[in-house]
C-alpha positions, 0 to 999 in steps of 0.5 A: 395360321400365320407362317404355318400350313393349315391343319385339317382335319379328316375323320369318319363319324358313325359306325361306317366302314367305308374309310377309302375316300377320306384316306384319299381327299386326306393325300390330295390335301396333303399334297396341295400343301396341308397338314391333315390329322386323319381321326381312322373310323367308328369317331363319336362326334365328342371325338371328332371335337376334341381332336379337333381343340386338341389338333388347333384346326383350322378345318374339319372334314367328313366322310359319311355314308352311313344316311345318320349326316342328320344326327351326327353334323348336327351334335358335332355344330353343337359340340363345336358351338359350346366349345366355341369353337363354332368358327371352324369351318365343317366340310362333309363328302358322303352321299347328302341329299340335296334335302339334307344339304340345304338344312345341313348347310343352314345350321353350319356347315360350310360344303357339300362335296358327293358322289362325282365331286372332284379332287381338284374341286374338292381341294380347290374349295377346301384352300377357299374355305381356308383363305376365307375364315 
């Protein structure tokens, strides 16, 4: 990553069609100096991981409001491992119950941002995640 801005992939896996939050986060991260690749709506786990691999990203941020986080995120983490990308941090935004959040963190999700998370907190946290890697 040295000599370049961090590259962050922002995506919307699953069938959820609400992308305003993902676009707002993408803009905030871009405004903070990151290079953001937005993959758009209705991405499969395979599409997310393939894009991350092709774009050589430093982190992946996903927005999931559909309730399918316990299906989509473990699959994405498995695909990341299969592609030797387990070192790429995965952060998630959405409505995720605390018991699911605990399990997802155990599986390898780096950070989870729920409703009410401020853009400042998210941006600061993502920079901290990138700097740790």
